[in-house]
All heavy atoms as an XYZ file, in Angstrom:
729
protein
N       0.838     -1.168      0.000
C       0.000      0.000      0.000
C       0.890      1.240      0.000
O       1.824      1.346      0.778
C      -0.905     -0.022      1.239
C      -1.776      1.204      1.304
S      -3.138      1.236      2.495
C      -2.631      0.292      3.865
N       0.587      2.200     -0.881
C       1.399      3.410     -0.955
C       0.936      4.440      0.064
O      -0.240      4.513      0.410
C       1.345      4.012     -2.366
O       0.041      4.441     -2.652
N       1.872      5.221      0.532
C       1.595      6.258      1.519
C       0.923      7.449      0.827
O       1.332      7.862     -0.252
C       2.910      6.695      2.166
C       2.733      7.715      3.251
C       4.077      8.119      3.838
C       3.881      9.242      4.824
N       5.121      9.848      5.232
N      -0.120      7.992      1.451
C      -0.801      9.161      0.917
C       0.068     10.390      1.164
O       0.544     10.609      2.277
C      -2.187      9.340      1.577
C      -2.850     10.615      1.113
C      -3.067      8.142      1.308
N       0.286     11.173      0.111
C       1.132     12.358      0.221
C       0.308     13.537      0.733
O      -0.759     13.838      0.211
C       1.748     12.686     -1.136
C       2.844     13.715     -1.067
C       3.516     13.904     -2.428
O       2.858     13.894     -3.445
N       4.818     14.065     -2.415
N       0.819     14.203      1.763
C       0.163     15.376      2.329
C       0.134     16.498      1.294
O       1.096     16.711      0.563
C       0.947     15.812      3.578
C       0.421     17.039      4.275
C       1.127     17.285      5.600
C       2.611     17.472      5.431
N       3.306     17.899      6.654
N      -1.012     17.211      1.237
C      -1.181     18.312      0.286
C      -1.736     19.525      1.022
O      -2.804     19.455      1.611
C      -2.127     17.900     -0.834
C      -1.619     16.760     -1.676
C      -2.743     16.156     -2.515
C      -2.282     14.899     -3.217
N      -2.008     13.792     -2.303
N      -0.991     20.623      0.982
C      -1.429     21.869      1.606
C      -1.429     22.960      0.551
O      -0.431     23.159     -0.138
C      -0.513     22.290      2.771
C      -0.485     21.219      3.854
C      -0.975     23.631      3.356
C       0.485     21.500      4.988
N      -2.554     23.655      0.429
C      -2.635     24.817     -0.450
C      -2.571     26.052      0.436
O      -3.375     26.210      1.354
C      -3.930     24.832     -1.287
C      -4.056     26.143     -2.048
C      -3.955     23.659     -2.256
N      -1.587     26.899      0.162
C      -1.475     28.183      0.846
C      -2.052     29.253     -0.056
O      -1.767     29.287     -1.257
C      -0.011     28.516      1.154
C       0.594     27.654      2.216
C       1.396     26.577      1.877
C       0.369     27.919      3.559
C       1.967     25.777      2.851
C       0.930     27.118      4.539
C       1.736     26.053      4.183
N      -2.850     30.126      0.526
C      -3.447     31.209     -0.237
C      -3.869     32.330      0.682
O      -3.489     32.380      1.851
N      -4.688     33.210      0.141
C      -5.217     34.332      0.908
C      -6.516     34.790      0.275
O      -6.638     34.799     -0.965
C      -4.218     35.489      0.923
O      -4.838     36.660      1.444
N      -7.445     35.209      1.106
C      -8.706     35.750      0.598
C      -8.468     37.062     -0.148
O      -9.315     37.494     -0.925
C      -9.687     35.964      1.751
O      -9.121     36.833      2.714
N      -7.322     37.685      0.039
C      -6.996     38.946     -0.626
C      -6.287     38.749     -1.968
O      -6.019     39.710     -2.675
C      -6.125     39.809      0.290
C      -6.838     40.237      1.556
S      -5.854     41.356      2.557
C      -4.875     40.198      3.482
N      -5.977     37.511     -2.317
C      -5.208     37.198     -3.529
C      -6.154     36.823     -4.672
O      -6.900     35.846     -4.557
C      -4.261     36.037     -3.219
S      -3.517     35.267     -4.663
N      -6.107     37.567     -5.781
C      -7.016     37.267     -6.890
C      -6.747     35.932     -7.589
O      -7.653     35.356     -8.190
C      -6.810     38.439     -7.853
C      -5.466     38.987     -7.524
C      -5.257     38.726     -6.062
N      -5.535     35.414     -7.510
C      -5.210     34.139     -8.149
C      -5.534     32.931     -7.275
O      -5.595     31.801     -7.770
C      -3.725     34.090     -8.520
C      -3.349     35.149     -9.542
O      -4.180     35.430    -10.430
O      -2.242     35.693     -9.454
N      -5.726     33.154     -5.992
C      -5.921     32.041     -5.058
C      -7.287     31.369     -5.211
O      -7.398     30.156     -5.083
C      -5.709     32.510     -3.627
S      -3.989     32.952     -3.290
N      -8.333     32.153     -5.478
C      -9.671     31.590     -5.637
C      -9.734     30.557     -6.751
O     -10.177     29.414     -6.519
N      -9.304     30.913     -7.975
C      -9.327     29.934     -9.059
C      -8.442     28.704     -8.787
O      -8.809     27.581     -9.136
C      -8.811     30.720    -10.266
C      -9.115     32.148     -9.944
C      -8.970     32.254     -8.456
N      -7.295     28.906     -8.158
C      -6.376     27.806     -7.826
C      -7.072     26.834     -6.870
O      -7.071     25.617     -7.082
C      -5.119     28.402     -7.182
C      -3.929     27.482     -7.110
C      -2.992     27.453     -8.127
C      -3.710     26.685     -5.997
C      -1.865     26.639     -8.050
C      -2.593     25.864     -5.896
C      -1.667     25.835     -6.934
N      -7.694     27.380     -5.824
C      -8.396     26.550     -4.839
C      -9.599     25.859     -5.482
O      -9.888     24.695     -5.184
C      -8.848     27.388     -3.646
C      -9.505     26.578     -2.549
C      -9.894     27.449     -1.376
C     -10.532     26.666     -0.256
N     -11.802     26.051     -0.602
N     -10.274     26.535     -6.390
C     -11.424     25.953     -7.078
C     -11.020     24.724     -7.889
O     -11.721     23.708     -7.892
C     -12.053     27.010     -7.991
C     -13.367     26.596     -8.595
C     -14.001     27.735     -9.376
O     -14.143     28.842     -8.830
O     -14.343     27.492    -10.555
N      -9.880     24.797     -8.570
C      -9.372     23.646     -9.323
C      -9.122     22.482     -8.367
O      -9.468     21.329     -8.659
C      -8.094     24.011    -10.118
C      -7.398     22.771    -10.665
C      -8.441     24.966    -11.251
N      -8.541     22.777     -7.219
C      -8.307     21.718     -6.224
C      -9.627     21.146     -5.722
O      -9.788     19.931     -5.640
C      -7.491     22.263     -5.043
C      -6.026     22.464     -5.324
S      -5.112     20.938     -5.687
C      -5.236     20.044     -4.147
N     -10.580     22.023     -5.385
C     -11.885     21.558     -4.899
C     -12.561     20.641     -5.906
O     -13.097     19.595     -5.547
C     -12.803     22.749     -4.607
C     -12.438     23.512     -3.348
O     -11.820     22.927     -2.430
O     -12.769     24.714     -3.274
N     -12.542     21.035     -7.175
C     -13.213     20.275     -8.227
C     -12.518     18.961     -8.542
O     -13.135     18.050     -9.095
C     -13.337     21.127     -9.487
C     -14.305     22.285     -9.313
C     -14.316     23.250    -10.492
O     -13.512     23.072    -11.436
O     -15.129     24.194    -10.454
N     -11.251     18.845     -8.170
C     -10.491     17.622     -8.472
C     -10.909     16.444     -7.606
O     -10.689     15.295     -7.968
C      -8.990     17.869     -8.275
O      -8.666     17.928     -6.890
N     -11.471     16.724     -6.445
C     -11.822     15.656     -5.522
C     -10.651     15.174     -4.677
O     -10.810     14.298     -3.829
N      -9.477     15.745     -4.901
C      -8.285     15.379     -4.128
C      -8.375     16.047     -2.752
O      -8.714     17.225     -2.647
C      -7.003     15.829     -4.869
C      -5.774     15.658     -4.006
C      -6.853     15.075     -6.169
N      -8.083     15.280     -1.716
C      -8.119     15.842     -0.358
C      -6.899     16.725     -0.125
O      -5.777     16.342     -0.460
C      -8.146     14.723      0.681
C      -9.457     13.950      0.645
C      -9.491     12.911      1.702
N      -9.356     13.569      3.008
C      -9.330     12.940      4.162
N      -9.404     11.635      4.200
N      -9.198     13.593      5.288
N      -7.151     17.904      0.471
C      -6.072     18.835      0.762
C      -6.504     19.747      1.910
O      -7.677     19.863      2.222
C      -5.700     19.671     -0.473
C      -6.761     20.661     -0.894
C      -6.669     21.998     -0.539
C      -7.855     20.254     -1.642
C      -7.646     22.906     -0.917
C      -8.839     21.146     -2.040
C      -8.731     22.483     -1.679
N      -5.524     20.384      2.495
C      -5.756     21.367      3.552
C      -5.514     22.740      2.952
O      -4.494     22.957      2.303
C      -4.792     21.120      4.720
C      -4.789     22.139      5.854
C      -6.138     22.149      6.575
C      -3.671     21.827      6.838
N      -6.455     23.666      3.160
C      -6.278     25.038      2.687
C      -5.947     25.918      3.882
O      -6.670     25.932      4.873
C      -7.544     25.556      2.003
C      -7.391     26.970      1.490
C      -6.726     27.223      0.298
C      -7.869     28.052      2.213
C      -6.551     28.524     -0.170
C      -7.702     29.351      1.752
C      -7.049     29.574      0.556
O      -6.873     30.853      0.096
N      -4.842     26.652      3.780
C      -4.443     27.582      4.834
C      -4.345     28.984      4.261
O      -3.589     29.226      3.311
C      -3.094     27.171      5.440
C      -3.058     25.830      6.170
C      -1.644     25.527      6.654
C      -4.031     25.815      7.342
N      -5.128     29.897      4.824
C      -5.094     31.304      4.436
C      -3.999     31.972      5.263
O      -4.125     32.096      6.482
C      -6.455     31.944      4.697
C      -6.550     33.371      4.198
O      -5.542     34.115      4.282
O      -7.634     33.759      3.748
N      -2.939     32.414      4.594
C      -1.781     32.962      5.315
C      -2.078     34.322      5.944
O      -1.299     34.796      6.761
C      -0.527     33.049      4.419
C      -0.713     34.050      3.289
C      -0.149     31.674      3.905
C       0.557     34.394      2.536
N      -3.198     34.942      5.571
C      -3.549     36.236      6.159
C      -4.551     36.090      7.300
O      -4.942     37.083      7.902
C      -4.103     37.202      5.089
O      -5.197     36.588      4.403
C      -3.013     37.562      4.096
N      -4.936     34.848      7.618
C      -5.877     34.626      8.723
C      -5.184     34.528     10.072
O      -5.736     34.950     11.080
C      -6.690     33.347      8.496
C      -7.909     33.557      7.665
C      -8.781     32.314      7.626
O      -8.487     31.313      8.304
O      -9.760     32.351      6.872
N      -4.003     33.904     10.106
C      -3.307     33.782     11.386
C      -1.814     33.587     11.173
O      -1.369     33.183     10.100
C      -3.910     32.658     12.244
C      -3.745     31.302     11.616
O      -2.626     30.852     11.403
N      -4.850     30.637     11.316
N      -1.064     33.892     12.209
C       0.393     33.826     12.117
C       0.928     32.408     11.957
O       1.957     32.211     11.320
C       1.028     34.491     13.337
C       0.955     36.017     13.365
C       1.563     36.552     14.647
C       1.642     36.618     12.157
N       0.226     31.423     12.514
C       0.691     30.040     12.384
C       0.715     29.615     10.917
O       1.680     28.988     10.463
C      -0.190     29.106     13.210
N      -0.337     29.973     10.173
C      -0.372     29.646      8.742
C       0.713     30.398      7.985
O       1.365     29.846      7.097
C      -1.746     29.981      8.153
O      -2.740     29.162      8.713
N       0.907     31.663      8.342
C       1.950     32.467      7.699
C       3.329     31.865      7.950
O       4.140     31.735      7.032
C       1.905     33.906      8.218
C       3.043     34.782      7.720
S       2.953     35.163      5.977
C       1.810     36.519      6.019
N       3.605     31.465      9.189
C       4.906     30.889      9.524
C       5.146     29.571      8.796
O       6.247     29.316      8.303
C       5.019     30.672     11.032
C       5.207     31.955     11.808
C       5.295     31.675     13.300
C       5.478     32.941     14.098
N       5.586     32.659     15.545
N       4.106     28.746      8.700
C       4.221     27.468      7.998
C       4.537     27.723      6.524
O       5.392     27.054      5.935
C       2.927     26.677      8.158
C       3.001     25.261      7.679
C       1.724     24.516      8.077
C       1.802     23.056      7.775
N       2.603     22.295      8.716
N       3.864     28.713      5.917
C       4.122     29.057      4.523
C       5.546     29.585      4.345
O       6.264     29.168      3.433
C       3.116     30.097      4.022
C       3.500     30.681      2.702
C       3.420     29.920      1.550
C       3.961     31.976      2.601
C       3.799     30.448      0.314
C       4.334     32.520      1.385
C       4.252     31.749      0.236
N       5.968     30.508      5.202
C       7.297     31.097      5.071
C       8.400     30.053      5.214
O       9.427     30.130      4.532
C       7.494     32.227      6.077
C       6.689     33.500      5.794
C       6.866     34.502      6.915
C       7.063     34.095      4.441
N       8.182     29.070      6.076
C       9.178     28.003      6.225
C       9.343     27.259      4.901
O      10.469     26.980      4.471
C       8.770     27.032      7.327
C       9.774     25.924      7.531
C       9.391     24.991      8.649
C      10.447     23.906      8.783
N      10.071     22.914      9.781
N       8.229     26.962      4.236
C       8.296     26.287      2.935
C       8.929     27.213      1.896
O       9.848     26.823      1.178
C       6.900     25.853      2.489
N       8.446     28.444      1.815
C       8.918     29.378      0.795
C      10.416     29.669      0.925
O      11.131     29.771     -0.058
C       8.141     30.690      0.895
C       8.451     31.620     -0.271
C       7.852     32.956     -0.071
N       8.670     33.704      0.877
C       8.679     35.016      0.956
N       7.881     35.733      0.209
N       9.446     35.621      1.837
N      10.878     29.779      2.149
C      12.267     30.165      2.359
C      13.246     29.008      2.230
O      14.460     29.232      2.228
C      12.424     30.854      3.712
C      11.727     32.210      3.747
O      11.336     32.710      2.667
O      11.559     32.761      4.846
N      12.738     27.781      2.103
C      13.641     26.625      2.009
C      13.510     25.846      0.707
O      14.314     24.950      0.454
C      13.414     25.651      3.183
O      12.051     25.201      3.160
C      13.726     26.305      4.519
N      12.519     26.187     -0.129
C      12.281     25.424     -1.357
C      12.725     26.214     -2.585
O      12.354     27.375     -2.750
C      10.803     25.041     -1.468
C      10.327     24.166     -0.317
S       8.578     23.762     -0.434
C       8.622     22.569     -1.786
N      13.482     25.562     -3.451
C      14.026     26.248     -4.629
C      12.942     26.692     -5.616
O      13.161     27.628     -6.381
C      15.043     25.359     -5.339
O      14.418     24.171     -5.802
N      11.783     26.048     -5.599
C      10.702     26.444     -6.510
C      10.275     27.898     -6.310
O       9.709     28.515     -7.212
C       9.460     25.546     -6.332
C       9.648     24.131     -6.802
C      10.057     23.172     -5.703
O      10.697     23.606     -4.721
O       9.745     21.983     -5.828
N      10.552     28.458     -5.143
C      10.159     29.832     -4.835
C      11.235     30.861     -5.171
O      11.010     32.054     -5.013
C       9.799     29.959     -3.345
C       8.499     29.298     -2.980
C       8.489     28.020     -2.462
C       7.291     29.959     -3.143
C       7.292     27.400     -2.107
C       6.098     29.366     -2.800
C       6.100     28.079     -2.277
N      12.400     30.429     -5.630
C      13.496     31.369     -5.884
C      13.110     32.465     -6.874
O      13.362     33.650     -6.641
C      14.746     30.631     -6.371
C      15.397     29.796     -5.284
O      15.026     29.948     -4.099
O      16.275     28.975     -5.624
N      12.484     32.096     -7.982
C      12.080     33.081     -8.979
C      11.023     34.033     -8.461
O      11.053     35.236     -8.735
N      10.102     33.509     -7.692
C       9.039     34.319     -7.089
C       9.640     35.360     -6.153
O       9.292     36.543     -6.210
C       8.045     33.406     -6.315
C       7.058     34.218     -5.519
C       7.323     32.471     -7.264
N      10.545     34.909     -5.307
C      11.161     35.832     -4.344
C      12.005     36.881     -5.052
O      11.951     38.061     -4.688
C      12.012     35.054     -3.327
C      11.183     34.205     -2.388
C      11.997     33.571     -1.274
C      13.028     32.610     -1.779
N      13.747     31.882     -0.739
N      12.771     36.479     -6.064
C      13.624     37.458     -6.747
C      12.798     38.488     -7.513
O      13.260     39.606     -7.730
C      14.618     36.762     -7.673
O      13.955     36.155     -8.753
N      11.561     38.130     -7.887
C      10.669     39.072     -8.564
C       9.916     39.957     -7.570
O       9.178     40.846     -7.966
C       9.676     38.313     -9.435
N      10.116     39.700     -6.270
C       9.453     40.495     -5.245
C       8.020     40.085     -4.977
O       7.248     40.853     -4.399
N       7.657     38.859     -5.372
C       6.299     38.366     -5.149
C       6.234     37.486     -3.906
O       7.258     37.066     -3.375
C       5.808     37.601     -6.380
C       5.689     38.509     -7.589
O       5.227     39.637     -7.478
N       6.113     38.022     -8.737
N       5.017     37.179     -3.486
C       4.802     36.413     -2.260
C       4.974     34.911     -2.479
O       5.607     34.226     -1.698
C       3.413     36.711     -1.673
C       3.318     38.185     -1.281
C       3.116     35.818     -0.466
C       1.916     38.651     -0.925
N       4.350     34.401     -3.546
C       4.438     32.968     -3.810
C       3.153     32.213     -3.553
O       3.168     30.997     -3.395
N       2.030     32.941     -3.495
C       0.739     32.274     -3.370
C      -0.072     32.551     -4.617
O       0.137     33.589     -5.257
C      -0.037     32.715     -2.103
C      -0.236     34.230     -2.080
C       0.635     32.197     -0.850
C      -1.164     34.729     -0.999
N      -0.923     31.654     -4.984
C      -1.226     30.375     -4.353
C      -0.089     29.371     -4.556
O       0.665     29.457     -5.516
C      -2.489     29.908     -5.088
C      -2.369     30.519     -6.443
C      -1.709     31.846     -6.219
N      -0.021     28.426     -3.633
C       1.007     27.385     -3.717
C       0.459     26.088     -3.144
O      -0.130     26.083     -2.070
C       2.245     27.798     -2.937
N       0.665     25.014     -3.884
C       0.376     23.679     -3.386
C       1.693     23.075     -2.957
O       2.627     22.974     -3.755
C      -0.272     22.805     -4.467
C      -0.388     21.309     -4.152
C      -1.279     21.058     -2.939
C      -0.903     20.550     -5.370
N       1.788     22.701     -1.686
C       2.993     22.064     -1.157
C       2.686     20.591     -0.947
O       1.706     20.242     -0.276
C       3.434     22.710      0.180
C       3.594     24.226      0.041
C       4.705     22.046      0.690
C       4.665     24.666     -0.921
N       3.522     19.745     -1.521
C       3.337     18.300     -1.418
C       4.301     17.707     -0.412
O       5.485     18.080     -0.375
C       3.564     17.654     -2.789
C       2.658     18.168     -3.913
C       3.100     17.593     -5.243
C       1.216     17.812     -3.631
N       3.787     16.769      0.374
C       4.615     16.079      1.351
C       5.181     17.039      2.376
O       4.572     18.043      2.723
N       6.348     16.708      2.861
C       7.038     17.559      3.830
C       7.969     18.506      3.088
O       9.191     18.345      3.108
C       7.812     16.700      4.834
C       6.883     15.898      5.732
O       5.832     16.441      6.130
O       7.186     14.729      6.009
N       7.356     19.468      2.388
C       8.081     20.450      1.573
C       8.939     19.769      0.502
O      10.042     20.188      0.208
C       8.934     21.371      2.446
C       8.092     22.223      3.374
O       6.877     22.310      3.226
N       8.725     22.853      4.334
N       8.386     18.698     -0.102
C       9.109     17.950     -1.130
C       8.961     18.574     -2.517
O       9.861     18.481     -3.339
C       8.622     16.502     -1.151
C       8.952     15.753      0.127
C       8.047     14.554      0.358
O       7.498     14.003     -0.608
O       7.908     14.164      1.532
N       7.811     19.189     -2.768
C       7.553     19.802     -4.073
C       6.551     20.933     -3.897
O       5.635     20.828     -3.088
C       6.991     18.762     -5.042
C       6.672     19.327     -6.421
C       6.144     18.267     -7.356
N       5.729     18.862     -8.627
C       4.975     18.244     -9.512
N       4.574     17.001     -9.304
N       4.626     18.859    -10.631
N       6.730     21.995     -4.678
C       5.795     23.114     -4.674
C       5.264     23.325     -6.078
O       6.023     23.301     -7.049
C       6.471     24.394     -4.176
N       3.965     23.518     -6.172
C       3.322     23.847     -7.442
C       2.731     25.237     -7.289
O       1.884     25.466     -6.417
C       2.248     22.807     -7.799
C       2.907     21.447     -8.020
C       1.453     23.258     -9.029
C       1.943     20.302     -8.252
N       3.202     26.167     -8.124
C       2.829     27.571     -7.985
C       1.986     28.089     -9.144
O       1.499     29.215     -9.097
C       4.088     28.434     -7.874
C       5.118     27.992     -6.834
C       6.360     28.857     -6.930
C       4.528     28.046     -5.448
N       1.824     27.278    -10.159
C       1.162     27.713    -11.390
C      -0.089     26.871    -11.616
O      -0.041     25.637    -11.465
C       2.156     27.543    -12.553
C       1.538     27.846    -13.887
O       1.401     29.036    -14.212
O       1.176     26.878    -14.594
N      -1.196     27.498    -12.007
C      -2.456     26.765    -12.166
C      -2.382     25.726    -13.282
O      -2.978     24.657    -13.168
C      -3.648     27.741    -12.338
C      -4.967     27.018    -12.070
C      -3.608     28.404    -13.700
C      -6.139     27.932    -11.824
N      -1.624     25.999    -14.340
C      -1.481     25.006    -15.411
C      -0.678     23.799    -14.943
O      -1.017     22.658    -15.260
C      -0.840     25.636    -16.653
C      -1.767     26.649    -17.321
O      -3.001     26.455    -17.281
O      -1.260     27.652    -17.865
N       0.373     24.045    -14.176
C       1.141     22.931    -13.600
C       0.276     22.149    -12.613
O       0.359     20.922    -12.533
C       2.400     23.458    -12.901
C       3.285     22.362    -12.365
C       4.520     22.853    -11.620
O       4.766     24.075    -11.584
O       5.225     21.999    -11.054
N      -0.576     22.862    -11.880
C      -1.496     22.207    -10.946
C      -2.421     21.256    -11.703
O      -2.618     20.109    -11.289
C      -2.309     23.256    -10.184
C      -3.431     22.708     -9.304
C      -2.865     21.850     -8.177
C      -4.280     23.848     -8.756
N      -2.987     21.722    -12.800
C      -3.898     20.888    -13.591
C      -3.180     19.653    -14.131
O      -3.734     18.548    -14.112
C      -4.506     21.696    -14.738
C      -5.505     22.741    -14.257
C      -5.985     23.613    -15.394
C      -6.926     24.699    -14.901
N      -7.329     25.620    -15.990
N      -1.942     19.820    -14.595
C      -1.148     18.682    -15.078
C      -0.905     17.676    -13.959
O      -1.021     16.473    -14.153
C       0.188     19.153    -15.645
C       0.091     19.876    -16.960
C       1.432     20.437    -17.424
O       2.486     19.948    -16.939
O       1.427     21.353    -18.258
N      -0.559     18.189    -12.778
C      -0.321     17.312    -11.624
C      -1.585     16.527    -11.285
O      -1.547     15.311    -11.082
C       0.157     18.132    -10.422
C       0.114     17.358     -9.132
C       1.051     16.353     -8.868
C      -0.873     17.598     -8.178
C       0.999     15.615     -7.694
C      -0.924     16.881     -7.005
C       0.009     15.887     -6.773
O      -0.041     15.169     -5.614
N      -2.717     17.216    -11.232
C      -3.979     16.561    -10.868
C      -4.366     15.529    -11.923
O      -4.873     14.454    -11.571
C      -5.086     17.593    -10.678
C      -4.886     18.519     -9.465
C      -5.903     19.648     -9.488
C      -4.949     17.747     -8.154
N      -4.115     15.835    -13.193
C      -4.397     14.858    -14.260
C      -3.534     13.615    -14.095
O      -3.986     12.498    -14.390
C      -4.156     15.475    -15.648
C      -5.268     16.424    -16.063
O      -6.363     16.398    -15.443
O      -5.043     17.213    -17.015
N      -2.310     13.780    -13.611
C      -1.408     12.632    -13.438
C      -1.873     11.703    -12.311
O      -1.435     10.556    -12.247
C       0.020     13.118    -13.163
O       0.151     13.568    -11.817
N      -2.743     12.194    -11.448
C      -3.242     11.380    -10.338
C      -4.417     10.492    -10.744
O      -4.770      9.584    -10.010
C      -3.680     12.273     -9.176
C      -2.613     13.137     -8.527
C      -3.223     13.979     -7.417
C      -1.473     12.306     -7.997
N      -4.982     10.774    -11.895
C      -6.179     10.016    -12.336
C      -5.812      8.641    -12.825
O      -4.779      8.359    -13.295
C      -6.904     10.793    -13.441
C      -7.500     12.074    -12.915
C      -8.172     12.832    -14.028
C      -8.705     14.175    -13.508
N      -9.296     14.958    -14.563
């Protein structure tokens, strides 16, 4: 039996790209945890730990962006930051 990979989507109610990203996840039927980084400091700290240690965020940070929406897989093993990449990933799970 294979281990289920943890999936966390980081976003914010203030982010215009986060709604559509979360909607794609909701419609996929894949189980995930959604954390709004602007709701509480614990969610923000969890996001920053991932963002500051994962190479997928290097381009985002150098451009001066936040890096949300973001799907983090496993224990910070992979980050998906683009809705098209998200759709490809979800299709690969079918």
